[in-house]
N, C-alpha and C positions, 0 to 999 in steps of 0.2 A: 233368298237375303237380298233385299236392292235397295241402295242407296242413290238417293235425288238430293242433288243442291239443291237449296231454294232462295239461297244468299251466302254470297262469297266475300262482300267487301268488312272492310273492318271501319268500325266509327260513324262512318256516316254511306247511305246508301250513292250509288253513281246512276250514270244513265244506264249501263249496261247488268251494272250488280247491285243486286238487294244486299241489306244487311245479316247477319249472322243466324241460319237456321238451316237442318237437315232432316229429310224424312229416310226413315228406315222403312220400308214395305216386305212384311210378312206376307207373301199372297196365300200360301197352304192354307192362314189362318184369316183372310181377309182382314188384317190387320195394321195397323199404320203408328208407329212411336218416332217423338219427333224430339229433336235434339236443339235446344235452343229457338228462341221465338222473337228474332227482332221487329221491327218495325214493318209494318207490311207484308209481312208473311201468308196472312189470308188473301192477300192480292195473288202472291205466289202460286199458291196452290188453285186457284181459280185458273193461272194461264198454263198450268201443269195436267198431267192425267193423274194425278192423285184424286181419293176421295177423302174428302174430309169428315164423311159418315162414319169412315172405318176408325177416324184416331181414336186414338185408347190411354196412352200415354206419353207423357213429355219431361223430358230429360234436361232441368236448365244447369249449365256450368255455373256462373255466378250474375250476378246483379248488376251488373252495367247496361245500361240501357238499349246497345246494339243486340244486346241480346236479349231481352226480355219486354222492349217497349211496345212488341205486338202481341203479347199471352192474352191480354184483356179484352185487346178485341178481337180478336180467335174464339176465346174463350164465349163472349158475348153472342157473336155470331152463329154459334155451334148450338146456343140456347135457341135463339130464333128459328132455327131452321128444325130445329127438333128432330132431330135423327140422330143425335151421338147420345149412346148409352150413355157412359159412364167415365169419366176422364180423372187418370189418377197424375199427379204433379211430383216429381222429384226435384229438389233444389237444397241449397244452402242454408242455413239460418238466414230468416227475414224473409225469407218467398212469400208466407203464409200471410205475413203482417202487410207485403206490399198487396197481395192479391186483393185482402180485405179491406181495405183503405179504396181501392177501384171499385169495390162493392158497394162500399159504402159512400161512397163520394156521388157515383156515377145512378145509387139506385139501380144498380144492375141485377135482375134475377136469374140464375142457371135453371132451366128446366128440368136438369140432372145432376147425378152427384157429381161433384168437384172432392177429390181427397187429397189433402197435400203430404208429400214424406219429407220431415227434415230428413238429409241425408249422411252419415258418417261414413270413413273408411271403410271397407269392405261390401260383404253381397248388399245390394238391398233390394232385390226383386230376385225369385226366383220360379219357375213353373216346371212342367213337364218335360217342356223341350229348350228354355233360355234361363242363364244367371247373367245377371247385370251387376256389376261391381264396379265400384268409383273410387279414386286415390286424389291426392289432393296434389295441385299444381301451385305453380310459383309468379304468382301474378300481384297487384295493387290491392285487390281485395279477395275474399276468400273465394278460391276457384276449384274447382275438381274436373278432373277426366273422365271419361264412362267406357267401360271397355261390356260387349256382349259376348257371353259363349254361347253358342250352340252347342248342346248336347251332341255326343255320339248318338247315333240310330242302328238299330241291326241291320245287317246288310239284306240282300233282295230272298226273299223266301223260293223255293224252286216249287212250285205248287205241282209241276208236271211230274218232278219226281217224286214227291210224295205220291201221288195217287199210282204209280206205276209200281210201288213195292205193296201198294192195297192198303193205306193208311187212309181211313174215311174224314172227309171234309167236317170242319164245324172244330170246336174248342180244341180239339188236339193241334189243328193248325196253329193255335194262338199261343197255345206251349212251346210249338217245335220255333216258332220266329222269336220266343224268348230265349232262345237257347236252351232249354228244360228238354230230359228224357222224359218220353212217354211210352206205356204198356199198355199194347193192343190185349182184347180179348183173348187171342190164341197164343198168348205168353210172348213174342216178339218183343224187345224194345228198339229204339230209335232214340240216336242222340239230335237235338235239332240242330247242332251246329254242322251235322253231316246234311243238313237242307238249307243251309245259308250262306251267302256270298259274307264277304269280310266285311265289317260297320263301316258304315258310313262315319268319318270323321267332323265334327262340327266342327264351322266357320266361327271366327273369332275378327270382331269390329271394334274398331279403340278411337275414339273423338277426345282430341287433346286441342282445345283452346280457352280460355287464353292463359297464356304462359311463356315465359322463358326457360331455354335447355334446364332440365330438372330430372332428377334420379326417379320421382314420382311419375315422370309421364314416358320414362324407359321402363319400369316397372309394370305400368301397364299395358304396352305394345308388346309384348315381349309375344315371338311367334304368332303376332298380329295375320291375317289374311289381308286386312286394310287397314290399315292406317291412316288416317285423316287427322290433320297436324296444322295448326295457326303458321303462315309465314308472312306476317305483316311487313316485314323487311327485308331488305336484298343487304347481304354481308357486308358491303360497303357502309352501311349504317347502322352496323353491330350497336355502337354507342348508342345509339335513340332506341336502339331496342332493349339492350343491359338497362337502361333509364327508367323505361316505360314496361320494364317487366313483360316485352313481346318476345316472339323468336324472329328469326332471320330464317330465310330459306334455307341455307347452311345445318344452322339449328336442327331443324326439322327434318333436314335428310342426317345427321347424325345420332337423333333419336332411331330413326326408323334402322340405320347399321347396328346401331348397338343395341337394339332391342331383338337384331332378327327377323323383322318383318320383312312380308313377301311384296306390298305393293304400300307405296305413297303415296298421298293425296292431298294437295297444299291446297289452303286453304285463306279465308281472310286477311286478302291485301291492301295495304293501304293505298288511298286512290292518288297519293304521288306516284306512282310507277304507269300511269294514263300515255295511250301512244302521244308521243311525240315529246315526251321528256326524256332525260339525259338517260335516266336508266327506264328498262318497260318491264313487263314482266315475264316475257322470255328470256331474261338475262337472271331472273333470279330462277325460273326453271333450269337452266345450264346450269346455274351455281350448284344449283341440288344435286343435280344428275352425276355430274363429278364426282360428288362423295355418293350417292346411291341410285342408281340407275333406273330403278325400275318405280319411277318418280312422274306422277301426273300432276297436273295444273287444273285445278278446278273452276266451273266457270259457270252460272247460273243454270239449270235446269238438265246439267250433266246428272244421266243416270247410269250407275254401276251396279254390275252384278257380282255380286263376292261368291269369287268361284269357291267350290268345295276342294278341299285338300287332296292330294294322290298320293 
């Protein structure tokens, strides 16, 4: 479960930061999920080690331009390259109409299936390994945050121990790995739990932007191994954050602290805090760390491996 930041600026791109997009790489299944797709996201792919051919799902938080203006270009390029099998899109009401208008007026044809899922609070996707749920945030338009939960996995199976007691390899090993009890032809019985280590606890990644501090963000972020939260403004500019329904660095830290998250990475920074100004991004980091010490500041192409809980 590897996170790569493809854009960390709010509103407009800067020389060093593109607008919002985060990639979740799942190496064990050669799959890539994208969260938001600001203008220029496909160019960021080209500058990274990520493979657009592995892209399978895109989750959109809301329909402001700095989160969706790169969507049509990326989907069109995926079609021209011809190496994407299928893409599922998840987002608030209006996403499908936005996409249809782009297809109609640009006369674009996708050479692969694209399906749009209108999201609602709760579970929006589940497979054998992951659950993706979403919840409402508080912004000027309908906005959702996302939570990706990796399901717990059985612990390591001790093959040598099974061989030592004479259990033949094959289907019985699979049953033991699942924790079942098996019976051999000689009448002996063995419990799977005696041959497996402790379960591997699944990781939890949460993405919250754009929003002012709200209970919805705290609920989504409960016990998260990684919380990525917007921090558009410094604490000094809190009134501006309330007026525009964005978060300050201290609000992001308060969400992480209240939710019991293990790691906070802030993103979606206003360009007003560029080097040379009265307040710079290092000041936002210090503000957040005073409340929640395990805080990092995102930058474009930062890659973070979400650790497995111990």
